N, C-alpha and C positions, 0 to 999 in steps of 0.2 A: 543459621542464616545471618548474613552480613547486611547491614543497612548503610546506605550512602545518602549524601546530600548533594543536590544540584543547585547551583547558585546563578550561573550565567543564563539569563532569560530575556525574552522580549514579551511584553504584555500588549495585547491588541484588543480593542473593543469591536465586537462584531455581533450585532443584534439579530435575532431571528432564530428559528428552529433549525438546527443542523443535525442531519442524520449521520450515523456512523460512517457510511460509505460516501459521504459528501465532502470529505477532506482528504487531501493527498499532497504529496511532494512530487512535483513534475517539473521537468526542464522545459518550460513553455517557450523561452526565447532562444533555445538551442545554443546556449553558450557553454554547455558542459556542466552546469551547476543547477541544482533543483531550486524551484520556487515553491512557496507555500500557497496552495490553492484551496479555497473554502467557499462553499455555496450553501444557501439556505432555502427554505420553502417559500420565501417571498420572491424568489427568482433572481437574487443578487449573487453575483460571482466576483470575489475579490482575490487578487493575487499579490502576495507580499514578497519582497526581495530584501535580503540583508537584514540589518538590525532596525529597519524602519517600522514604525507602527502605522504608517499610512500606506494604503495600497498603491501599487505601481500601475496595475492594469485592473480593469473592471468591466463588467457587463451586467445588464439588467433586463428584466422582462423575460426570464428563461423558464418561467413556470415553477411549479413546486419540485425543485431539484431533489432527487432521491440518491443519485449516484454521480460521482465525479471520478474520472480516471484519465490517464494519458499514456502515450507511447507512439511508436513509429508505425502508424496505421496506413499511411499513404506511400511511404518509401522508407528505406533503411537509414536515411540521414536526417529526416525531419520529424521532430516530436510534435504531436498535436494534442490538444486538450478536448476531452469529451464530457458533456453533461447530459444526463438523462432525467427527464421529469416524470411525474406520475402517469401522464397520459401517453408516454412513449416518444415524445419529441426528443430528438437527438441533435444537439448543437456541437459542431466541431470548430475549434478556435486555434489560432496561433497569434503570436505577437507581431504587430506591425514592424516593418523594416526600420523605421526611424527609432524605434525602441531598441531593436537589436544592436544598432550601432553604438548605443550609449548604455548598454546593459550593465557593463562592469562599473560604470559610474554610479549606477543606482545602488550599489552596495555601500556607498559612502553617504553621510548626511549631506543633503542638498535640497534645493527647491525643485519640486517636481512640476511646477507650473509650465516649464518649457517643454515638457514631454507629453505626448498624447497618452491618455489613460484608457482609451477604448480598445478592447480586444477586437481582432478581426475575425469575422465569421467566415469560415471556409465552406461550410455546408450545413444544411438542415435536413434531417431525415425523419420519417415517421416509422418507428420500430414498434415492437410489441410493448404494450403498456405494462404498468406495475413492476418495473424493474426494481430489484432489491440490492443486487450486488453486480459488479462488473470488473473484469480484469482485462488487461491488454497483454497478450503473450503470443510469441511466435511458435506455434505448435507444429508447423510444417517445415521449420528451419529454412525458409526462403529469404530471410532477412526482413520481411515485412510482417508485422504482427496481426493477429486476429482479435476481434472484439468478442469476448465471451460474457454473456449476460445471464444471470439467474434471476428469475421472477418469482413473485409471490403466488403465481398460479402453478408452481412446482415444475416449471419448464426451465431448461438450460438451453440457450441458443448460441450458436457460433456464427458470427458475421465476418465477412471479408470485404474490404474496400475494393470497389471496381470503378475504373474510370468510365465515364459515359461513352457508349459505342465500343467498349472493349469487350470482346466476346470470349476472352480467355477463361478457361475453366478454373474456378477457385479451389485452391489448396488440394488439387488432385482428386477430389471426390468425383463420383459419377456425375455426369453432366446434369446440372439442375437448372432447368429453364426458369429463370426468374420472370414473373409476369411484370416486367419493368414497363412502367409508364413514364412519359416524359417528366423530368424533375418538377417542372412548373405545375403540371397537372396533379402529381402526387401531393405536392404541398398545398394546392388549392383544396384537395379533398380533406386535408387536415384542418385544424383550427388556426393555422399560421397564415397570416395575410402577406401577400406579395404585391408590391407596387412598383410600377415603372419609375425609375428615378426622374424622368421628365415630368411626371405628374406630381412628384414630391415638392417641386418648386412652385406649383400652382396654388398651393394652400398652406395652412400652418404646418410647421414642422411636425412629423409624426412622432408618436411616443416611442420609447425604447422597446416596447413590446412588438412593434411592427418592423419586420426585417425587409429590406429593399433588395431587389434582384436586378442585376445588370444583364439585359438581354444579349448584349454583344459579347461580353466576357464570360457569361454563364457563371457568375459568382455573386455572392451576397455581401452586403455591407450595411453597417449600422447607420441610422439617420445622422446626418451631419458629417459623415465620413466620406471621403472621396472614393467614388466607385473605381477609379483607375488604380487605387492602391490595393485592390483586392486580388487574391490569387486566382488564376484562371484554371480551367480544366476541372470543372466540378464533376464529381462522381457520385456514387451511392453505395450503400451497404447491401450486400447480397447475403441472404440466409443460406448457409451451406450445410448446417447440421442442427438437429433439434432433438432434445431428449426430454421425455416426460418421466418424472420421478414419482415415487410412492408418497413421499412426505415433503414437508417444507424445506427449501434450500436455505441453508444458513450462510455459507460462503463457498467460494470456488477457488481451486488452486491447480497449478500444473506442476507435476512431479516428474523429473527426468530420470529414468532408470532403465537399464538394459537396452539402450538405444531407442527407447520410446518416450514420447512426451505424453504422459497420461493426464487426462482431465479428471479431476476429483471434485466431488461435491459433498459437502457435509450434510448429515441428516440428524434429526432430533435425537436427544438422549445419548450423545457421544458417538454417533455412528458416521460412517462415510461410505461412499460407493464410487467405483471407478467407472466412468462413462465410456472410456475408450482410449486407445493408444494410437499415436500418430508418429510415423517415422520420417526420416530425412529425405526419403524418395517421394515425398508428397503423396503418400498413400496411407489410407487407413489400415491399421494392422492390429491383429490380435496379439496381446502379450502372451508368451508361453505359459506364464504363471498367473495370468489374469483370470479372475472368475467371471469376467464379462465376455460373452461370445457375441461378436457383432457379425451378423450374417451378410450384411451388405453395407456399403459405404454411401448409399443414397440417403436421402432425407427420410428419417424414420422416427416413429414414436413408440416407445416401449414403456409400459406402465410400471414395470418393476425391474430393478437391478439389484443383485445381491448386495446387501448392506452389512458392513463389518462393524463390530462394536468392541474395539480394543480396550476401552476403559472399564466396562462392566458388562456382565451377561445381559442379554436382551430380556430374559425373564424377569429381571429386577427393575425394569424400566416401566414406570407407571405414568409419568407426565411427559409432555412434549417439551423437553428442555432444549433451549436453543444451543447450537453447537457451531464452533468456528474451527476452520482447518487452514493450515498453511503447508506448503511443500517446497521442494527444491532448495532446502536450506544448505548453504555452502559449507563445505568442509575442505580445509587447506586450499582455499581460493577457488575451488571448483564446485559447480552445482551437483548435489548428491540426491539420493533417494530418501532423505530424512523427512519425516512427516510429523507434524505436531497438531494436537487436537485439544480443545478446551471446551467446557460447558458452563452454562450460566450458574449451575449449582456448585461450582467450585472444583470440579475434576479437571485435571489436565494430564496429558500423556505425550510422550515423545517416542516415535517408532523409528528405529534405525534399520540399515541394510536395504530394505525395500518396503514399499507400502503394502505388500501382500503378506509380509512376515511380521510376527510379533516378537522376533528376536531382539534382545536388548531393549525391550519396551520398559519405559519408566512410567508408573502410574502413581499419581498423588492426588490428594484432595485437601483443599484449604477451606477456610471459612469465607472466602471472598467470592463475589458474583462476577465472573469474568465477562468482560464486555467484548474484547477483541484481542487479536494477536498480531504481531509483526515479527520480522526477522531483520537483524542488524548486527554488524560487527562493532561492538562497543569496546572490546578488549584490544582490537587492532592487531590480531594475530592471524588473520586470514580465515578464521572460522566465524560463521554467523551465530549469534545467540538468539534464543527465542525470547521475545518480549511479550509479556501478558499484562493487560491493563484491566482493572476491575472498575465497576461503576462508582466505587467509593474513591477512586484515584490511586489505590495501591497498585504498584507496578513491580512485577517480577522480571528479572533478567536471569535466564537459565543457560548455562554453557553446555558443551558436549560431555563434560564430566559430571553433569547433573548438579553442579554447585549453583546456589541461588543467591542473588543479591536483590535487595528490596529497596525501592524508593517510594516514599509515602507522599503523594500529592495531596494538597490540603483541601480540595474541593471535589464535589461530585462531578462526574465526567459524562458528557453526552457523546463525544467522539474522540478518537485517539488515533494517531499514526506515528510511525517512526521511520527514519531514513536519513540520508545525507542532506545537508543544507549548508549553503555558503554564506558566511557572515563577513568574509573578507575577500578581496579580489583573488580569484584562482585557488581558493582554499575551501574545500568542503569538509564538514565535520559531522559526526553523528548527532542527531537531535531527537528529542521527544516533543510531540505536539499534543496539547490537551485543549479540547473545546469544552467549556464548562456550561452548566445549565443556567448560569447567571449572565450569559452573553459575552464572555471573555475568552480570549485565546492566549494560552501560555506556551511559548516556544522555548524550550530548554535546549541550548546549543552547546557544542563542544563537550558532549557526554563521553566521558572516558572512565572506564572501570579498570584500574591498574591491577587489581587482584580480586579474584572471586571468593577465595577462601578466607575464613577468619583466622588471623594469625595469633598464635599463642604468645602471651605477654613475655613469658620466660624465653621463648625462642627469639623473639624480636630483641629482647634486651641482650642476650648473648651475642647475636649478630652485630648489634651496635658496638658492643665492647670489642669484638674481634676486629672491627674496622679501624680501631684506634690503637696503635702500638704502645702508646704511653700508658694504656690501661691493661697491659699484659699481666701485671702483678695481680690485678683484681680478678682476672680470669683464672689465674692459678689458685687463688684463694677459694674459688668456688668449686674446685674439683675435689673428688674423692681420691683416696690413695690409688685406686685402680685407673684413674684418669678420667672417669666419667663425671658429669656435672651433678653436683648435689643440689637438687631443686629446693630443698628446705633452706639452704643458704641463699639461693636466688630469691625465694619468697621473702626472706628477711631483708634482703637487699632492696627489694621493691618497696617494702613498708618503710624503710629508712631512707629512701632515695631523696625525698624532698628535704628531710631534716639534715642530711649530710651535704646537700647542695653540690652534688657531683655535676660537673660540667660535661653533659653528654651532647 
């Protein structure tokens, strides 16, 4: 195993408890480059851009945020940011227009006092409580993503954004009549306060925990923010599918294979189950090889789905060990059916070909307690590597040939994510982001692994000599009569390299 060192980094102070799924790299300002988004249980949301240690956008009073994610939930061209708190309140944000116009300037050191730092609230919804993990994926291939949420109550729910007064059937499922109540009434039933902006001027300025609602534009805005700057056309999330699992959900992934987008949920002790497959015709479909048989595409609850244990036999599992799963790992620039699984007790596995097959499965165990996984192309060859991060900070990078590179972060980790991040104008590079237990964020950018394998010293020395014609005589002296390299002579050369002061 080869070890690497990462030097280029940004250090940020961010106090408060941060859950693993409350940090993400999302293109909030829709400029084509990701920003670092992180939120804590105090309800603070900060967004960082470039190499600055000061947040560019922020929001407060969001409750105890458990999950943070982003994607094209409203249309195919607009990325929005989603936060979910413990009680099920879902806030949807984007960046104000005046920030978008100067987004590229934020990459460079400057005074941020001229820029508004408040995020704009597009919508507030009351969804199911106790969210643990959420992803934004387009499972029906219509260009607009769905919000898939896994909760601590063992449920996985799929939501789709619907514009108010829009009666279109979501993602091709059998018509599901949502008991939709007026947005204002639904929010009044929750613990979120809504005030008319005309009343806001009659008294003291409301706190950041109070969201204001514009009756004319049907949009929300933060106190002190102009209601005219808010986006119009408020909608709501519609529940279109619900799954009840046998055990706790660790993470959720979407794996595209055989023309189907399969929703996969991890189960304790290194297991996973396939909840269903969705095709590009906006229909729920059964995979020909899938062990899950879905009798209907309507809203269903099923207590047990067949669970697969590719890491170890089910009979050897005694504890409820947390498990993480990622899917859709790219190969040669295209999304594939490669699946990766890791557990808290050190096991990890990579499954190739399809998620139903154990062909070319790689199973290994380490002494580290794996916290989470990501996928990222750090070799820049078109193939995504699997990134594993342990609670101790040890990070593995695993390529498709099963070669491993290790980076040892120096602190214990509370949360980790990996992805592309822009530190210069129009240039995005791979990065690792570590949130520590001491209240600091370390963002390592421009992560590049030039080679995954450990090079032999003899081979590297011979290659160096071959690159310099003036050392051809030295190469001839290292050869045996049959023309092969005499490694004993090479070893002696290495020992005497410094004493002879050869100019390599």
